[in-house]
C-alpha positions as CSV (number, residue, x, y, z in Angstrom):
1,M,23.2,-3.9,-34.0
2,D,22.0,-0.4,-35.0
3,I,20.6,1.9,-32.4
4,A,18.8,5.2,-33.0
5,V,18.1,7.3,-29.9
6,E,15.4,10.0,-29.9
7,Q,14.8,12.2,-26.9
8,L,11.1,12.5,-26.4
9,S,11.4,14.5,-23.2
10,D,13.8,15.1,-20.3
11,L,12.9,11.7,-18.9
12,T,12.0,9.5,-21.9
13,R,14.2,8.1,-24.6
14,K,12.9,6.3,-27.7
15,L,15.4,3.6,-28.8
16,T,14.9,2.1,-32.3
17,I,17.0,-1.1,-32.2
18,T,17.7,-3.0,-35.4
19,L,19.4,-6.4,-35.5
20,P,21.1,-7.5,-38.7
21,Q,20.3,-10.7,-40.6
22,E,23.4,-12.5,-39.3
23,A,22.1,-12.1,-35.7
24,V,18.5,-13.0,-36.6
25,K,18.8,-15.9,-39.0
26,P,20.5,-18.4,-36.5
27,A,17.8,-17.7,-34.0
28,L,15.0,-18.4,-36.5
29,D,16.8,-21.5,-37.8
30,K,17.2,-22.8,-34.3
31,A,13.5,-22.2,-33.5
32,Y,12.3,-23.9,-36.7
33,A,14.6,-26.8,-36.0
34,K,13.2,-27.2,-32.5
35,A,9.6,-26.9,-33.8
36,N,10.4,-29.6,-36.4
37,K,11.4,-32.0,-33.7
38,E,8.3,-31.3,-31.5
39,I,5.5,-30.8,-34.0
40,S,3.4,-33.6,-35.5
41,L,1.7,-32.9,-38.9
42,K,-0.5,-35.4,-40.7
43,G,1.4,-36.8,-43.7
44,F,4.9,-36.0,-42.4
45,R,7.2,-37.9,-40.1
46,R,8.3,-36.0,-37.0
47,G,11.5,-34.1,-37.8
48,K,10.9,-34.3,-41.5
49,V,8.4,-31.4,-42.0
50,P,9.7,-29.0,-44.7
51,R,10.5,-25.5,-43.5
52,T,8.0,-24.0,-46.0
53,V,5.2,-26.1,-44.4
54,L,6.3,-25.0,-40.9
55,E,6.3,-21.3,-42.0
56,K,2.9,-21.6,-43.5
57,N,1.4,-23.1,-40.4
58,F,3.4,-21.7,-37.5
59,K,5.3,-18.6,-38.7
60,E,3.4,-16.1,-36.5
61,Q,3.9,-18.2,-33.4
62,I,7.6,-19.0,-34.0
63,E,8.4,-15.4,-35.0
64,A,6.7,-14.1,-31.8
65,E,8.8,-16.4,-29.6
66,V,12.0,-15.6,-31.5
67,G,11.2,-11.8,-31.4
68,E,10.7,-11.9,-27.6
69,Q,14.0,-13.7,-27.2
70,L,15.8,-11.3,-29.5
71,V,14.5,-8.4,-27.5
72,Q,15.7,-10.0,-24.2
73,D,19.1,-10.8,-25.7
74,S,19.7,-7.3,-27.2
75,Y,18.0,-4.7,-25.0
76,F,20.4,-4.6,-22.1
77,N,23.4,-4.5,-24.5
78,A,21.7,-1.6,-26.3
79,I,21.2,0.5,-23.1
80,E,24.7,-0.3,-21.9
81,Q,26.1,0.8,-25.3
82,E,24.2,4.1,-25.2
83,K,25.0,4.6,-21.5
84,I,21.3,4.8,-20.6
85,E,20.1,3.9,-17.0
86,P,16.4,3.0,-17.1
87,V,14.4,3.3,-13.9
88,V,11.6,1.0,-14.8
89,H,11.0,-1.8,-17.3
90,P,10.7,-0.4,-20.9
91,E,7.7,-0.4,-23.1
92,I,8.5,-2.5,-26.1
93,A,6.6,-1.8,-29.4
94,E,6.7,-1.9,-33.2
95,H,8.7,-5.2,-33.3
96,R,8.9,-6.7,-36.7
97,F,11.1,-8.9,-38.9
98,T,12.4,-6.8,-41.8
99,E,12.4,-7.7,-45.5
100,E,16.3,-7.8,-45.4
101,G,16.1,-10.6,-42.8
102,G,16.8,-8.5,-39.8
103,F,14.6,-7.6,-36.7
104,S,13.6,-4.2,-35.5
105,Y,11.8,-2.9,-32.4
106,V,11.2,0.2,-30.4
107,A,12.0,0.5,-26.6
108,M,10.5,3.4,-24.7
109,V,12.8,4.0,-21.8
110,D,12.4,6.2,-18.8
111,I,15.5,7.5,-17.1
112,K,16.4,9.0,-13.7
113,P,15.5,12.6,-13.4
114,E,18.4,15.1,-13.0
115,F,17.8,17.8,-10.3
116,E,19.8,19.9,-7.8
117,L,19.1,19.3,-4.2
118,N,17.8,22.2,-2.2
119,R,18.1,22.4,1.6
120,Y,17.9,19.0,3.3
121,K,19.8,19.5,6.6
122,G,18.4,21.3,9.5
123,L,14.8,20.8,8.4
124,E,12.3,22.1,11.0
125,I,9.7,19.4,11.6
126,E,6.6,20.0,13.8
127,L,5.6,16.9,15.8
128,P,3.2,16.3,18.7
129,P,5.0,16.4,22.1
130,L,5.9,13.1,23.8
131,S,4.4,14.2,27.1
132,V,1.0,12.8,28.0
133,G,-1.5,15.2,29.5
134,D,-3.8,14.5,32.4
135,E,-6.8,14.8,30.1
136,E,-5.5,12.0,28.0
137,I,-5.1,9.8,31.0
138,E,-8.7,10.5,32.0
139,L,-9.9,9.5,28.6
140,E,-8.0,6.2,28.8
141,L,-9.5,5.6,32.2
142,Q,-12.9,6.0,30.7
143,R,-12.0,3.4,28.1
144,I,-10.9,1.0,30.8
145,Q,-14.2,1.7,32.7
146,R,-16.0,0.8,29.5
147,R,-14.1,-2.4,29.0
148,Q,-14.6,-3.4,32.7
149,A,-18.3,-2.6,32.6
150,A,-21.0,-5.3,33.3
151,I,-23.4,-5.9,30.4
152,Q,-27.2,-6.0,31.0
153,T,-30.3,-6.1,28.9
154,A,-31.6,-2.6,28.4
155,P,-34.7,-1.7,30.5
156,E,-38.0,-1.3,28.6
157,G,-38.3,2.0,26.8
158,H,-34.5,2.6,26.8
159,A,-33.3,4.9,24.0
160,I,-30.1,3.8,22.3
161,A,-27.1,5.8,23.5
162,M,-23.3,5.7,23.0
163,D,-21.6,2.8,24.9
164,D,-24.7,0.6,24.4
165,L,-24.4,-2.8,22.6
166,V,-26.9,-2.9,19.8
167,T,-27.7,-6.0,17.6
168,V,-29.1,-5.1,14.2
169,D,-29.9,-6.5,10.7
170,F,-28.8,-4.1,8.0
171,Q,-28.8,-3.9,4.2
172,G,-27.1,-1.2,2.1
173,F,-28.6,0.0,-1.2
174,H,-26.7,2.0,-3.9
175,E,-28.7,3.6,-6.7
176,G,-31.6,1.4,-5.7
177,K,-29.7,-1.9,-5.8
178,A,-29.0,-4.0,-2.8
179,M,-25.2,-4.3,-2.1
180,K,-24.5,-7.9,-1.2
181,E,-21.2,-6.8,0.5
182,V,-23.0,-4.3,2.7
183,H,-25.4,-6.6,4.5
184,N,-25.4,-8.4,7.8
185,E,-27.8,-10.1,10.2
186,N,-27.6,-10.1,14.0
187,Y,-24.6,-7.8,13.7
188,L,-23.4,-6.5,17.1
189,I,-22.6,-2.8,17.1
190,D,-20.5,-1.5,20.1
191,M,-21.8,2.1,20.1
192,G,-19.0,4.6,20.1
193,T,-16.4,2.4,18.4
194,F,-17.6,3.5,15.0
195,R,-16.6,0.3,13.3
196,L,-19.4,0.9,10.8
197,G,-18.6,4.6,10.7
198,E,-19.6,7.5,12.9
199,D,-22.6,8.6,10.8
200,F,-24.1,5.1,10.8
201,E,-24.0,4.8,14.6
202,K,-25.1,8.3,15.4
203,K,-28.3,7.7,13.4
204,L,-29.1,4.9,15.8
205,V,-29.0,7.1,18.8
206,G,-32.5,7.6,20.3
207,L,-34.0,4.5,18.6
208,H,-35.5,1.6,20.6
209,Q,-35.4,-2.2,20.5
210,G,-37.8,-3.3,17.7
211,D,-37.5,-0.1,15.7
212,K,-37.0,-0.3,11.9
213,T,-35.4,2.7,10.2
214,L,-34.2,3.9,6.8
215,Y,-31.5,6.5,6.3
216,E,-28.9,7.6,3.8
217,I,-25.2,8.2,4.2
218,D,-23.0,10.0,1.7
219,F,-19.5,8.6,1.9
220,P,-16.6,10.8,0.8
221,G,-14.2,9.7,-2.0
222,D,-11.3,9.2,0.5
223,Y,-13.4,7.0,2.8
224,P,-11.1,4.2,4.1
225,N,-13.4,1.4,3.0
226,P,-13.2,1.1,-0.8
227,I,-16.6,-0.6,-1.1
228,L,-18.3,2.5,0.3
229,A,-15.9,5.3,-0.8
230,G,-17.5,7.9,-3.0
231,K,-21.0,6.3,-2.8
232,K,-24.3,7.5,-1.5
233,V,-25.7,4.5,0.4
234,E,-29.2,4.0,1.8
235,F,-29.3,1.7,4.8
236,K,-32.3,-0.3,5.9
237,V,-31.8,-1.1,9.6
238,D,-33.8,-3.4,12.0
239,V,-32.9,-3.0,15.7
240,K,-33.1,-6.5,17.2
241,E,-31.7,-6.1,20.7
242,V,-30.2,-3.4,23.0
243,K,-27.9,-4.0,26.0
244,V,-26.4,-1.4,28.3
245,R,-23.1,-1.1,30.2
246,I,-23.0,-0.7,33.9
247,K,-19.6,1.0,34.5
248,P,-17.5,0.5,37.7
249,E,-16.4,3.4,39.8
250,L,-13.0,5.0,39.0
251,D,-11.3,3.9,42.2
252,D,-8.5,1.7,43.7
253,E,-10.7,-1.4,43.2
254,L,-10.9,-0.8,39.5
255,A,-7.1,-0.6,39.3
256,K,-6.7,-3.9,41.2
257,D,-9.3,-5.5,38.8
258,V,-7.2,-4.4,35.8
259,N,-3.9,-5.7,37.2
260,A,-3.3,-7.4,40.6
261,D,0.1,-5.6,40.9
262,Y,-1.6,-2.2,41.0
263,K,-2.4,-1.1,44.6
264,S,-4.2,2.1,43.8
265,L,-5.7,4.2,41.0
266,D,-2.5,6.2,40.9
267,D,-0.6,3.1,40.0
268,L,-3.0,2.5,37.1
269,K,-2.6,6.1,36.0
270,N,1.2,5.9,36.0
271,A,1.1,2.7,34.0
272,I,-1.2,4.3,31.4
273,R,1.2,7.3,31.2
274,D,4.2,5.0,30.6
275,D,2.4,2.9,27.9
276,M,1.1,6.0,26.1
277,T,4.6,7.6,26.1
278,K,6.2,4.5,24.6
279,A,3.5,4.2,21.9
280,R,4.0,7.9,21.1
281,E,7.7,7.5,20.8
282,T,7.2,4.7,18.2
283,A,4.6,6.6,16.2
284,R,6.6,9.7,16.4
285,Q,9.5,8.2,14.5
286,G,7.3,7.1,11.6
287,D,5.6,10.5,11.6
288,L,9.0,12.2,11.5
289,D,10.1,10.1,8.5
290,D,6.9,10.9,6.6
291,K,7.2,14.7,7.3
292,I,10.9,14.8,6.4
293,V,10.2,13.2,3.0
294,L,7.2,15.6,2.4
295,R,9.3,18.6,3.3
296,L,12.1,17.4,0.9
297,I,9.5,17.1,-1.9
298,E,8.3,20.7,-1.1
299,L,11.8,22.1,-1.2
300,T,13.0,20.3,-4.3
301,P,10.3,20.1,-7.0
302,F,11.0,18.0,-10.1
303,E,9.3,15.8,-12.6
304,V,9.3,12.0,-12.2
305,P,8.9,9.3,-15.0
306,K,5.2,8.6,-15.6
307,R,5.9,4.9,-16.2
308,L,7.5,4.6,-12.8
309,V,4.5,6.3,-11.1
310,N,2.2,3.9,-13.0
311,Y,4.3,0.9,-11.8
312,E,4.0,2.1,-8.2
313,I,0.2,2.5,-8.7
314,Q,0.0,-1.1,-10.0
315,E,1.9,-2.3,-6.9
316,M,-0.6,-0.4,-4.7
317,L,-3.5,-1.9,-6.6
318,K,-2.1,-5.4,-6.1
319,Q,-1.9,-4.8,-2.3
320,T,-5.6,-3.6,-2.3
321,E,-6.6,-6.7,-4.4
322,E,-4.8,-9.0,-1.9
323,N,-6.6,-7.3,1.0
324,L,-10.0,-7.7,-0.7
325,K,-9.2,-11.4,-1.5
326,R,-8.7,-12.1,2.2
327,S,-12.3,-10.9,2.7
328,G,-13.5,-13.0,-0.2
329,L,-14.0,-10.0,-2.5
330,S,-12.7,-8.7,-5.8
331,F,-12.7,-5.2,-7.3
332,E,-15.8,-6.0,-9.2
333,S,-17.7,-7.7,-6.4
334,A,-16.7,-4.8,-4.0
335,G,-18.2,-2.3,-6.5
336,I,-14.8,-0.6,-6.9
337,D,-14.2,1.6,-10.0
338,L,-10.6,0.9,-11.0
339,K,-10.2,4.2,-12.8
340,E,-11.3,6.1,-9.7
341,L,-9.0,4.0,-7.5
342,V,-6.0,4.7,-9.8
343,D,-6.8,8.5,-9.8
344,R,-7.0,8.5,-6.0
345,N,-3.7,6.7,-5.7
346,R,-1.8,8.7,-8.3
347,E,-0.7,11.5,-6.0
348,I,0.4,9.1,-3.2
349,A,2.4,7.0,-5.8
350,E,4.1,10.2,-7.2
351,K,5.2,11.2,-3.7
352,R,6.6,7.8,-3.0
353,V,8.6,7.9,-6.3
354,K,9.8,11.4,-5.6
355,G,10.8,10.5,-2.0
356,D,12.8,7.6,-3.2
357,F,14.7,9.7,-5.8
358,L,15.4,12.4,-3.2
359,L,16.7,9.9,-0.6
360,K,19.0,8.3,-3.2
361,K,20.3,11.7,-4.2
362,I,21.1,12.6,-0.6
363,A,22.8,9.2,-0.2
364,E,25.0,10.0,-3.2
365,V,25.9,13.5,-2.0
366,E,26.6,12.4,1.6
367,E,28.2,9.1,0.5
368,I,25.8,7.1,2.6
369,K,26.3,3.4,1.6
370,L,24.7,0.2,2.8
371,A,27.2,-1.9,4.8
372,D,27.1,-5.6,5.5
373,E,26.2,-4.9,9.2
374,D,23.2,-2.9,8.1
375,I,21.9,-5.8,6.1
376,E,22.5,-8.2,9.0
377,R,20.6,-5.9,11.3
378,G,17.8,-5.9,8.8
379,Y,17.7,-9.7,8.7
380,Q,17.8,-9.8,12.5
381,R,14.8,-7.4,12.8
382,I,12.7,-9.4,10.5
383,A,13.6,-12.6,12.3
384,E,12.5,-11.1,15.6
385,Q,9.3,-9.7,14.1
386,Y,8.2,-13.0,12.5
387,R,9.8,-15.3,15.1
388,M,12.1,-16.9,12.5
389,T,15.8,-17.7,12.5
390,V,18.1,-15.4,10.7
391,E,19.0,-18.2,8.3
392,E,15.3,-18.7,7.5
393,V,15.1,-15.0,6.7
394,K,18.2,-15.1,4.5
395,G,16.7,-18.1,2.7
396,Y,13.6,-16.1,1.8
397,F,15.8,-13.3,0.3
398,N,18.0,-15.6,-1.7
399,R,16.4,-14.4,-5.0
400,R,17.3,-11.1,-6.6
401,E,13.6,-10.1,-7.0
402,E,13.1,-10.2,-3.2
403,L,16.6,-9.0,-2.1
404,L,16.8,-5.7,-4.1
405,P,13.6,-4.1,-2.7
406,F,14.7,-5.2,0.8
407,M,18.1,-3.6,0.4
408,N,16.5,-0.5,-1.1
409,E,14.4,-0.2,2.0
410,L,17.4,-0.6,4.3
411,H,19.3,2.0,2.4
412,N,16.5,4.5,2.6
413,E,16.2,3.9,6.3
414,K,19.9,4.7,6.7
415,V,19.5,8.0,4.9
416,L,16.4,8.8,7.0
417,N,18.4,8.1,10.1
418,F,20.9,10.7,8.9
419,L,18.2,13.2,8.1
420,R,16.5,12.7,11.5
421,E,19.8,13.6,13.3
422,Q,20.0,16.7,11.1
423,S,16.4,17.8,11.7
424,V,15.1,20.3,14.2
425,I,12.0,19.0,16.1
426,I,9.4,21.5,17.1
427,D,6.8,20.4,19.6
428,K,3.3,21.0,18.1
429,V,0.7,22.5,20.3
430,P,-1.5,19.4,21.2
431,E,-5.1,19.3,20.3
432,P,-7.6,18.8,23.1
433,A,-7.7,15.1,23.9
434,Q,-11.5,14.9,23.2
435,E,-10.9,16.3,19.7
436,V,-8.1,13.8,19.1
437,E,-10.4,10.9,20.1
438,E,-13.2,12.1,17.8
439,K,-10.8,12.5,14.9
440,E,-9.4,8.9,15.4
441,A,-13.0,7.6,15.5
442,E,-13.8,9.3,12.2
443,E,-10.8,7.8,10.6
444,K,-11.7,4.2,11.5
445,P,-12.7,2.2,8.4
446,A,-16.2,0.7,8.2
447,E,-16.2,-3.1,7.9
């Protein structure tokens, strides 16, 4: 086997691999012998078709199959011989059978980037404080009031307001064409939840039962719903019915209605504070991990292989496609421009790839290795999460394709545990609770 290596960039190697006739001829002979046994041609008995006839009729197909097998048999030996460590599947091109009876192909191989770590210990990370303010408690009490409210038909002449329940028919139009995915009849809108987006609901405020209206909403490119993202949509809306909430008083009786164990409104407030603190602790860890990785990327800039970024983008697209399928949609039927979606995901994918390389580098420097007990804890966590036995979980991960990503995730978690312990947490000045609530509402995706 002859291998010529060309360095196209710091991260890409072009391998031209040529196999000699003595390695190629037996593979071709075997393939033609197999074809002779399997193929039926008029005028010839099975197994008695001359090689020249097989070559005339099936040469392209047989050589394609043999070429693929020769690549699989030789590629890993080639990179091992040249001491190259690819980070993603190669791009195979220019494969051909030579006049001398050999076989040649080109493998474009991306390798791991080399970089020097900058500071990664003692990172100062700003996070929201764990403490729950009185204003946040009051907002949660208002939500509870809302949930416990009695629902009544709106009085005649009532103008739609937040907290009302409004039944509508709506149809969305983009560039003058009706969007079949943005259409519903007798759709119940819980005003203030912004399930259809804040702009959509705010334009209903002040209307009355029986009104018909037409308005336009310009959705930003990063809007969570891919069907609407980046589009200017005109909505035709017919207000069918309006109901109002009659909220209970904020008192001890409300607390008892929420939970019979609560004796007073103070008991309810204390329970709210405990629940919000626990939820904040859980969210804080994920937020801390994300901010640590982003800080590492800022401190240690380096280039990453484009093919690896593209692979990550494809994995993200697969996830989006699966989510759409669950709603009975496809990219095409949802009106999603794949090129735009790729462009929007590229930066995220690049950060994921960089973060993974950085965590692996820190693991190497700090000699952080995955132990058997780490893997067992990972199995146990999944078993508890999905209510499975540990043996059932292990059975799922019995294939290398599933096990390697799982172990990679566990290894990264172990490195992040180390980095968390090394970080300096700074409490961020909290935003006013009302602003937080409005921001959360704006980020809710439209359905």
